[in-house]
C-alpha positions in Angstrom: 0.0 0.0 0.0 1.1 3.5 -0.9 -0.6 6.3 1.1 -3.3 3.8 2.1 -4.0 2.8 -1.5 -3.5 -0.8 -2.7 -0.9 -0.6 -5.5 0.2 -3.2 -8.0 3.6 -2.9 -9.7 6.1 -4.8 -11.7 8.8 -3.5 -9.5 9.8 -5.2 -6.2 8.3 -3.6 -3.1 10.3 -1.3 -1.0 12.0 -2.7 2.0 9.5 -1.2 4.4 6.5 -2.3 2.3 3.7 -4.1 4.1 2.4 -7.4 2.9 -1.3 -8.2 2.8 -3.1 -11.5 2.1 -5.8 -11.5 -0.5 -8.8 -13.7 0.1 -10.5 -15.5 -2.8 -14.2 -15.0 -2.7 -16.1 -17.1 -5.3 -18.7 -15.3 -7.3 -22.2 -16.2 -6.3 -24.3 -18.1 -8.8 -26.7 -15.3 -9.3 -24.0 -12.8 -10.3 -22.4 -15.4 -12.6 -25.8 -16.0 -14.2 -26.3 -12.3 -14.7 -22.8 -12.0 -16.3 -23.6 -14.9 -18.6 -26.9 -13.3 -19.6 -25.2 -10.0 -20.2 -22.6 -11.7 -22.4 -25.4 -13.5 -24.4 -27.3 -10.2 -24.8 -24.1 -8.4 -26.1 -23.3 -11.3 -28.4 -26.9 -11.3 -29.8 -26.9 -7.5 -30.2 -23.5 -7.7 -32.0 -24.9 -10.4 -34.4 -28.0 -8.2 -35.0 -25.9 -5.2 -35.8 -23.7 -7.2 -38.2 -26.8 -8.4 -40.0 -28.2 -4.8 -40.2 -24.8 -3.7 -41.6 -24.9 -6.4 -44.3 -28.5 -5.5 -45.1 -27.6 -1.8 -45.6 -24.7 -2.9 -47.8 -27.1 -5.0 -49.9 -29.5 -2.1 -50.1 -26.6 0.1 -51.4 -26.1 -2.4 -54.1 -29.7 -2.1 -55.1 -29.4 1.7 -55.2 -26.3 1.4 -57.4 -28.2 -1.0 -59.8 -31.2 1.4 -59.9 -28.9 4.3 -60.8 -27.4 2.2 -63.5 -30.8 1.4 -64.9 -31.7 5.1 -65.0 -28.4 5.8 -66.8 -29.3 3.1 -69.4 -32.7 4.6 -69.9 -31.2 8.0 -70.5 -28.7 6.6 -72.9 -31.5 4.7 -74.8 -33.6 7.9 -75.0 -30.6 9.8 -76.4 -29.8 7.2 -79.0 -33.5 7.0 -80.1 -33.7 10.8 -80.3 -30.7 10.9 -82.6 -32.2 8.2 -84.8 -35.6 10.0 -84.9 -33.8 13.2 -86.0 -32.1 11.3 -88.8 -35.5 9.9 -89.9 -36.9 13.4 -90.2 -34.3 14.0 -93.0 -35.4 11.0 -95.1 -36.6 12.1 -98.5 -40.1 11.3 -99.6 -39.1 8.8 -102.2 -38.1 5.1 -102.5 -34.6 5.8 -101.3 -36.0 7.8 -98.4 -38.4 5.0 -97.5 -35.6 2.4 -97.4 -33.5 4.8 -95.3 -36.5 5.4 -93.0 -37.0 1.6 -92.6 -33.4 1.0 -91.8 -33.5 3.6 -89.1 -36.7 2.0 -87.7 -34.9 -1.3 -87.7 -31.9 0.3 -85.9 -34.3 1.9 -83.3 -35.8 -1.5 -82.7 -32.4 -3.0 -82.2 -31.5 -0.2 -79.8 -34.6 -0.9 -77.8 -33.9 -4.6 -77.6 -30.3 -4.0 -76.5 -31.3 -1.7 -73.7 -34.2 -3.9 -72.7 -31.7 -6.8 -72.3 -29.3 -4.7 -70.3 -32.0 -3.3 -68.0 -33.4 -6.8 -67.5 -30.0 -8.0 -66.3 -29.9 -5.2 -63.8 -33.4 -5.9 -62.6 -32.6 -9.6 -62.2 -29.6 -8.6 -60.1 -31.9 -6.4 -58.0 -34.3 -9.3 -57.4 -31.4 -11.6 -56.3 -30.2 -8.9 -53.9 -33.7 -8.4 -52.5 -34.1 -12.2 -52.0 -30.8 -12.2 -50.1 -32.0 -9.3 -47.9 -35.3 -11.2 -47.2 -33.2 -14.3 -46.3 -31.1 -12.3 -43.9 -34.2 -10.7 -42.3 -35.7 -14.2 -41.8 -32.6 -15.5 -40.1 -32.9 -13.3 -37.0 
């Protein structure tokens, strides 16, 4: 003890140090049970927080996919607008009709390409949502 305070040190005690005997007192069962319950509560809360973090991460993936879909839709609209502008210049004759038809075919191909790309992103969103549902069910 130093100044009536129990002190622990890695250094040897002074020559005039006073020795005290420590008594072992076993924890009572009720306190041990409370400690165990507290440990389980903390462990469960930690698992719940980790699950919530993973769900938020999956939801961020959905947001990213939805932003990508919106970008694809803007790109499609831009490409189709350009093709429609070109159609407006088609002459009113056989050559113009053939050119008009080829632009219509190209517009259809553009729509099909973007539909496929968007469908891939939507399928990805559905898979992510299924994973989120699975995580929510495993509470």
